[in-house]
C-alpha positions as CSV (number, residue, x, y, z in Angstrom):
1,M,-12.8,-51.4,36.1
2,S,-13.0,-49.8,39.2
3,G,-9.6,-48.2,39.1
4,L,-11.0,-45.4,36.4
5,S,-11.9,-42.3,38.1
6,G,-14.3,-40.1,36.0
7,G,-16.8,-42.5,35.2
8,S,-17.0,-42.5,31.3
9,G,-13.8,-44.5,31.0
10,R,-12.5,-42.4,28.1
11,Y,-9.4,-40.4,28.1
12,K,-9.8,-36.6,26.6
13,P,-6.8,-35.0,26.1
14,S,-7.0,-31.1,27.0
15,A,-6.1,-28.8,24.0
16,G,-4.2,-25.5,24.5
17,S,-5.6,-22.2,23.7
18,Q,-5.3,-21.5,20.1
19,M,-5.2,-18.1,18.2
20,S,-6.9,-18.3,15.0
21,T,-5.4,-15.5,12.6
22,P,-6.3,-15.6,8.9
23,N,-3.5,-16.1,6.7
24,V,-3.7,-13.0,4.3
25,I,-0.4,-13.6,2.0
26,P,-2.1,-16.1,-0.1
27,M,-5.1,-13.7,-0.4
28,A,-3.1,-10.7,-1.4
29,D,-1.2,-13.0,-3.9
30,I,-4.6,-13.9,-5.5
31,M,-5.6,-10.3,-5.6
32,L,-2.3,-9.3,-7.4
33,V,-3.1,-11.8,-10.0
34,L,-6.6,-10.7,-10.5
35,L,-5.4,-7.1,-10.8
36,I,-2.9,-8.2,-13.6
37,I,-5.5,-10.0,-15.2
38,F,-8.0,-6.9,-15.3
39,M,-4.9,-4.5,-16.5
40,V,-4.0,-7.0,-19.5
41,V,-7.6,-7.5,-20.6
42,T,-9.1,-4.1,-20.0
43,P,-7.5,-2.2,-23.0
44,M,-8.7,-5.5,-25.2
45,L,-12.5,-4.6,-24.4
46,Q,-12.4,-1.8,-26.7
47,K,-14.3,-2.4,-29.9
48,N,-13.0,0.2,-31.9
49,M,-9.9,2.6,-32.2
50,P,-10.3,5.5,-29.9
51,V,-10.3,8.9,-31.5
52,D,-11.0,12.5,-30.7
53,M,-14.5,12.6,-32.3
54,A,-15.6,16.3,-33.3
55,R,-18.0,17.8,-31.1
56,T,-21.6,18.8,-31.9
57,D,-24.8,20.5,-30.6
58,T,-27.3,18.3,-32.6
59,A,-25.9,15.0,-31.9
60,R,-28.6,12.2,-31.6
61,D,-28.1,9.1,-29.5
62,M,-27.6,6.0,-31.9
63,Q,-27.3,2.6,-30.0
64,D,-26.9,0.9,-33.1
65,A,-23.4,2.1,-33.4
66,D,-22.6,0.4,-30.2
67,K,-23.7,-3.1,-31.1
68,D,-21.2,-5.6,-31.7
69,D,-21.6,-6.3,-35.0
70,A,-21.7,-2.6,-36.0
71,I,-19.2,-1.8,-39.0
72,V,-17.4,1.2,-37.8
73,V,-14.7,3.0,-39.8
74,A,-12.4,5.1,-37.9
75,I,-9.8,7.9,-39.1
76,T,-7.3,9.0,-36.9
77,R,-5.4,12.6,-36.7
78,D,-2.7,11.2,-39.1
79,G,-5.1,9.7,-41.7
80,A,-4.7,6.1,-40.6
81,I,-7.9,4.1,-41.5
82,Y,-9.2,1.2,-39.0
83,L,-11.8,-1.1,-39.7
84,G,-12.8,-1.9,-36.3
85,H,-9.5,-2.7,-34.6
86,T,-8.0,-3.5,-37.9
87,A,-5.8,-1.1,-39.7
88,T,-6.5,-1.2,-43.5
89,A,-5.4,0.7,-46.5
90,K,-7.9,3.0,-48.4
91,E,-7.8,1.1,-51.3
92,A,-8.9,-2.2,-49.6
93,L,-11.7,-0.6,-47.8
94,T,-14.2,-0.9,-50.4
95,A,-13.6,-4.8,-50.7
96,D,-13.4,-5.3,-46.9
97,I,-16.7,-3.5,-46.6
98,K,-18.6,-5.3,-49.5
99,D,-17.4,-8.7,-47.5
100,R,-18.9,-7.5,-44.2
101,I,-22.2,-6.2,-45.4
102,A,-22.9,-9.0,-48.1
103,N,-25.4,-11.0,-45.9
104,R,-26.5,-8.2,-43.7
105,L,-30.0,-6.6,-43.6
106,D,-28.7,-3.6,-42.3
107,K,-26.2,-2.2,-44.4
108,T,-25.1,0.6,-42.2
109,V,-21.6,1.9,-41.8
110,Y,-20.5,4.2,-39.0
111,V,-17.6,6.7,-39.6
112,K,-16.0,8.2,-36.6
113,S,-13.0,10.4,-37.4
114,D,-10.7,12.5,-35.2
115,A,-11.7,16.3,-35.2
116,R,-8.2,17.3,-36.5
117,A,-8.4,14.5,-39.3
118,K,-7.6,16.2,-43.1
119,Y,-11.1,16.7,-44.3
120,G,-9.6,15.3,-47.8
121,D,-9.0,11.9,-45.8
122,V,-12.6,11.7,-44.2
123,V,-14.0,12.6,-47.6
124,A,-12.0,10.0,-49.7
125,V,-13.0,7.3,-46.8
126,V,-16.7,8.2,-47.2
127,D,-16.3,8.1,-51.0
128,E,-14.6,4.3,-50.5
129,I,-17.5,3.2,-48.4
130,R,-20.2,4.7,-50.7
131,S,-18.8,2.7,-53.6
132,A,-18.9,-0.5,-51.6
133,G,-22.9,-0.3,-51.7
134,V,-23.6,0.9,-48.5
135,D,-27.2,2.0,-47.8
136,Q,-26.8,4.3,-44.7
137,L,-23.8,6.3,-43.4
138,G,-23.5,7.3,-40.0
139,L,-21.3,9.9,-38.9
140,L,-20.1,9.7,-35.1
141,T,-19.8,12.8,-33.0
142,E,-19.8,14.0,-29.5
143,K,-22.4,16.0,-28.1
144,N,-21.0,19.4,-26.7
145,Q,-21.4,20.3,-23.1
146,G,-23.9,22.9,-22.1
147,P,-22.8,26.4,-21.4
148,K,-21.0,26.6,-17.9
149,G,-23.1,28.1,-15.2
150,A,-26.5,27.9,-16.9
151,G,-28.0,25.8,-14.1
152,T,-28.7,22.9,-16.4
153,T,-26.6,19.8,-16.2
154,T,-25.8,18.0,-19.4
155,P,-25.0,14.3,-19.5
156,T,-21.4,13.5,-20.4
157,P,-21.0,12.7,-23.9
158,T,-21.0,8.7,-24.6
159,P,-19.5,7.5,-27.8
160,G,-22.0,6.7,-30.0
161,Q,-23.8,9.9,-30.0
162,T,-24.0,10.6,-33.6
163,T,-25.3,12.9,-36.3
164,P,-28.1,11.0,-38.1
165,P,-27.1,8.6,-41.0
166,T,-27.7,9.7,-44.5
167,G,-29.7,7.7,-46.8
168,D,-28.8,7.3,-50.7
């Protein structure tokens, strides 16, 4: 084996120069799919119907209204009634609430009404809720912003700031 030059006896091919560039097209495809998923799922994350709640200066923060198992009745500007996300008729509201509070210790129901909803519609819904045997009723509102230029900053209102619940 004296005819080999180099001493090790193995042939090692020389590799040409390679340019390693990331392929961004599959990454862009994945990002677009994720964007579409988030756009579809985000509206489903709201627990209750969105309404423009009345504003008040004496609103209290009530964390119980933001819980997943909280019973929230919403009244829209046009008088439609929602129990959570489900549209319901005023006549069926008492039975629906009785079913939901039957095995609960905390028999509190929260009402959030659009500021432009008719007062009579809100009173009728509150009457239906009371007739279901609800212990406490919370009226959800938003806190007013402080006076402009007063030098104090008021945090932005969050859903769930409410007026205190009324007892029986």
